[in-house]
MDAnalysis code that builds the backbone (N, CA, C; Angstrom):
import MDAnalysis as mda
import numpy as np

u = mda.Universe.empty(231, n_residues=77, atom_resindex=np.repeat(np.arange(77), 3), trajectory=True)
u.add_TopologyAttr("name", ["N", "CA", "C"] * 77)
u.add_TopologyAttr("resid", np.arange(1, 78))
u.add_TopologyAttr("resname", ["MET", "LYS", "ASN", "THR", "ILE", "ARG", "LEU", "THR", "GLU", "GLU", "ILE", "SER", "LYS", "ASN", "VAL", "SER", "ALA", "ARG", "LYS", "HIS", "VAL", "SER", "THR", "LYS", "ILE", "GLU", "TYR", "PHE", "CYS", "GLU", "LYS", "GLU", "GLU", "ASP", "ALA", "LYS", "THR", "LEU", "THR", "GLU", "ASN", "ILE", "MET", "ARG", "VAL", "LEU", "THR", "LYS", "ASN", "LEU", "GLY", "ASP", "THR", "ASN", "LEU", "ALA", "LYS", "ILE", "THR", "TYR", "GLU", "PHE", "TYR", "PRO", "SER", "GLU", "LYS", "LYS", "VAL", "ALA", "VAL", "GLU", "ILE", "ILE", "GLU", "HIS", "MET"])
u.atoms.positions = np.array([
    [1.145, -8.153, 3.505],
    [0.267, -8.056, 2.330],
    [-0.043, -9.470, 1.858],
    [0.835, -10.425, 2.077],
    [0.581, -11.760, 1.658],
    [-0.684, -12.334, 2.289],
    [-0.878, -12.064, 3.598],
    [-2.056, -12.500, 4.275],
    [-3.347, -11.930, 3.655],
    [-3.308, -10.681, 3.253],
    [-4.452, -10.040, 2.602],
    [-4.814, -10.779, 1.309],
    [-3.784, -11.086, 0.551],
    [-3.991, -11.725, -0.756],
    [-4.582, -13.145, -0.521],
    [-4.065, -13.872, 0.441],
    [-4.612, -15.191, 0.728],
    [-6.072, -15.121, 1.072],
    [-6.441, -14.151, 1.940],
    [-7.818, -14.018, 2.363],
    [-8.716, -13.679, 1.178],
    [-8.312, -12.744, 0.309],
    [-9.121, -12.433, -0.829],
    [-9.280, -13.593, -1.768],
    [-8.184, -14.362, -1.947],
    [-8.272, -15.558, -2.798],
    [-9.259, -16.546, -2.209],
    [-9.296, -16.707, -0.901],
    [-10.158, -17.687, -0.274],
    [-11.607, -17.197, -0.402],
    [-11.855, -15.907, -0.228],
    [-13.190, -15.378, -0.352],
    [-13.711, -15.436, -1.764],
    [-12.813, -15.291, -2.704],
    [-13.158, -15.217, -4.121],
    [-13.238, -16.556, -4.853],
    [-13.045, -17.644, -4.106],
    [-13.085, -18.941, -4.776],
    [-14.363, -19.153, -5.552],
    [-14.195, -19.633, -6.782],
    [-15.337, -19.938, -7.688],
    [-16.172, -18.712, -8.083],
    [-15.606, -17.513, -7.997],
    [-16.300, -16.317, -8.342],
    [-15.516, -15.595, -9.428],
    [-16.166, -15.261, -10.532],
    [-15.466, -14.541, -11.611],
    [-15.893, -13.088, -11.643],
    [-15.367, -12.358, -10.699],
    [-15.676, -10.929, -10.633],
    [-14.347, -10.162, -10.445],
    [-14.295, -8.948, -10.995],
    [-13.096, -8.111, -10.758],
    [-13.150, -7.635, -9.313],
    [-11.957, -7.378, -8.773],
    [-11.886, -6.857, -7.422],
    [-10.738, -5.864, -7.310],
    [-10.869, -4.970, -6.409],
    [-9.835, -4.031, -6.000],
    [-9.496, -4.362, -4.554],
    [-8.230, -4.473, -4.258],
    [-7.714, -4.747, -2.914],
    [-7.140, -3.432, -2.430],
    [-7.615, -2.954, -1.305],
    [-7.128, -1.757, -0.701],
    [-6.471, -2.065, 0.620],
    [-5.237, -1.635, 0.794],
    [-4.470, -1.848, 2.028],
    [-4.154, -0.533, 2.670],
    [-4.512, -0.365, 3.912],
    [-4.131, 0.842, 4.613],
    [-3.154, 0.511, 5.698],
    [-2.107, 1.247, 5.797],
    [-1.040, 1.048, 6.796],
    [-0.751, 2.416, 7.456],
    [-0.662, 2.405, 8.759],
    [-0.224, 3.618, 9.505],
    [1.103, 3.285, 10.189],
    [2.158, 4.041, 9.854],
    [3.474, 3.863, 10.448],
    [3.629, 4.995, 11.472],
    [3.996, 4.665, 12.697],
    [4.267, 5.661, 13.691],
    [5.761, 5.702, 13.846],
    [6.389, 6.790, 13.362],
    [7.830, 6.936, 13.285],
    [8.343, 7.830, 14.360],
    [9.048, 7.194, 15.312],
    [9.678, 7.987, 16.369],
    [10.816, 8.865, 15.779],
    [11.526, 8.313, 14.781],
    [12.628, 9.059, 14.157],
    [12.165, 9.666, 12.860],
    [12.529, 10.958, 12.645],
    [12.217, 11.582, 11.393],
    [12.826, 10.878, 10.228],
    [13.939, 10.281, 10.402],
    [14.650, 9.540, 9.348],
    [13.774, 8.358, 8.832],
    [12.975, 7.696, 9.723],
    [12.128, 6.637, 9.323],
    [11.043, 7.138, 8.367],
    [10.463, 8.302, 8.615],
    [9.490, 8.914, 7.751],
    [10.079, 9.229, 6.372],
    [11.302, 9.742, 6.339],
    [11.964, 10.015, 5.100],
    [12.232, 8.714, 4.302],
    [12.649, 7.697, 5.012],
    [12.917, 6.380, 4.385],
    [11.623, 5.829, 3.767],
    [10.492, 5.958, 4.484],
    [9.249, 5.516, 3.932],
    [8.909, 6.185, 2.661],
    [9.092, 7.491, 2.649],
    [8.819, 8.255, 1.399],
    [9.734, 7.793, 0.272],
    [11.016, 7.608, 0.554],
    [11.903, 7.081, -0.481],
    [11.495, 5.693, -0.978],
    [11.099, 4.832, -0.092],
    [10.614, 3.466, -0.445],
    [9.394, 3.559, -1.331],
    [8.441, 4.405, -0.982],
    [7.234, 4.592, -1.802],
    [7.565, 5.057, -3.183],
    [8.457, 6.056, -3.267],
    [8.838, 6.573, -4.570],
    [9.533, 5.484, -5.432],
    [10.355, 4.644, -4.763],
    [11.064, 3.600, -5.470],
    [10.047, 2.552, -5.964],
    [9.072, 2.189, -5.164],
    [8.027, 1.255, -5.568],
    [7.239, 1.802, -6.769],
    [6.888, 3.103, -6.685],
    [6.126, 3.740, -7.799],
    [6.921, 3.720, -9.042],
    [8.218, 4.062, -8.972],
    [9.051, 4.086, -10.148],
    [9.235, 2.702, -10.743],
    [9.552, 1.771, -9.885],
    [9.858, 0.403, -10.288],
    [8.645, -0.298, -10.905],
    [7.440, -0.017, -10.330],
    [6.215, -0.721, -10.734],
    [5.238, 0.129, -11.549],
    [5.798, 1.151, -12.164],
    [4.964, 2.095, -12.925],
    [4.136, 1.399, -14.022],
    [4.728, 0.366, -14.648],
    [3.987, -0.320, -15.702],
    [3.147, -1.484, -15.218],
    [3.165, -1.724, -13.932],
    [2.387, -2.853, -13.326],
    [0.891, -2.561, -13.478],
    [0.212, -3.345, -14.220],
    [-1.235, -3.107, -14.446],
    [-2.083, -3.377, -13.213],
    [-1.520, -4.148, -12.228],
    [-2.305, -4.404, -11.056],
    [-2.323, -3.200, -10.062],
    [-1.273, -2.426, -10.118],
    [-1.155, -1.276, -9.170],
    [-2.037, -0.156, -9.660],
    [-3.049, 0.242, -8.879],
    [-3.933, 1.291, -9.282],
    [-3.564, 2.603, -8.645],
    [-3.154, 2.581, -7.358],
    [-2.866, 3.855, -6.691],
    [-2.157, 3.591, -5.396],
    [-1.156, 4.493, -5.153],
    [-0.551, 4.532, -3.824],
    [-0.639, 5.966, -3.311],
    [-1.193, 6.167, -2.166],
    [-1.190, 7.534, -1.602],
    [-0.577, 7.447, -0.249],
    [0.056, 8.578, 0.149],
    [0.628, 8.598, 1.474],
    [0.574, 10.057, 1.991],
    [0.502, 10.121, 3.312],
    [0.454, 11.433, 3.934],
    [1.219, 11.423, 5.202],
    [1.990, 12.450, 5.494],
    [2.835, 12.567, 6.698],
    [2.171, 13.544, 7.626],
    [2.004, 13.050, 8.906],
    [1.394, 13.914, 9.928],
    [2.459, 14.146, 10.969],
    [3.197, 15.271, 10.855],
    [4.331, 15.506, 11.774],
    [3.949, 15.528, 13.212],
    [2.811, 16.144, 13.533],
    [2.496, 16.271, 14.952],
    [2.200, 14.919, 15.622],
    [1.760, 13.950, 14.818],
    [1.543, 12.564, 15.336],
    [2.714, 11.668, 15.054],
    [3.654, 12.149, 14.280],
    [4.822, 11.307, 13.851],
    [4.288, 10.088, 13.111],
    [3.340, 10.295, 12.234],
    [2.657, 9.204, 11.565],
    [2.732, 9.389, 10.038],
    [2.978, 8.317, 9.355],
    [2.886, 8.229, 7.873],
    [1.741, 7.300, 7.541],
    [0.700, 7.757, 6.870],
    [-0.407, 6.965, 6.463],
    [-0.288, 6.566, 4.951],
    [-0.373, 5.281, 4.711],
    [-0.162, 4.829, 3.314],
    [-1.383, 4.021, 2.919],
    [-1.903, 4.245, 1.695],
    [-2.949, 3.414, 1.145],
    [-2.553, 2.935, -0.190],
    [-2.697, 1.649, -0.421],
    [-2.314, 0.937, -1.662],
    [-3.598, 0.315, -2.207],
    [-3.925, 0.664, -3.469],
    [-5.102, 0.015, -4.146],
    [-4.566, -0.741, -5.350],
    [-4.938, -2.011, -5.397],
    [-4.497, -2.880, -6.500],
    [-5.712, -3.522, -7.201],
    [-5.661, -3.678, -8.483],
    [-6.658, -4.402, -9.231],
    [-6.259, -5.886, -9.221],
    [-7.175, -6.721, -8.966],
    [-6.936, -8.171, -8.941],
    [-7.812, -8.882, -9.956],
])
């Protein structure tokens, strides 16, 4: 995510406009335990950062047949 922030900072130089940064990540979990851990991590982040004004939304979806967890994070910058 640090790389994404650096790129947006570089693109936004000398511009005074609001922006939303959206990050999409797909995790392909061979072990079911990894998918459970991802869910626990997401819940911890949401609980820990509930008052963070930059965090707009985190969504995630588990696709058991593909062994995939899709996560999308939207932040106000």
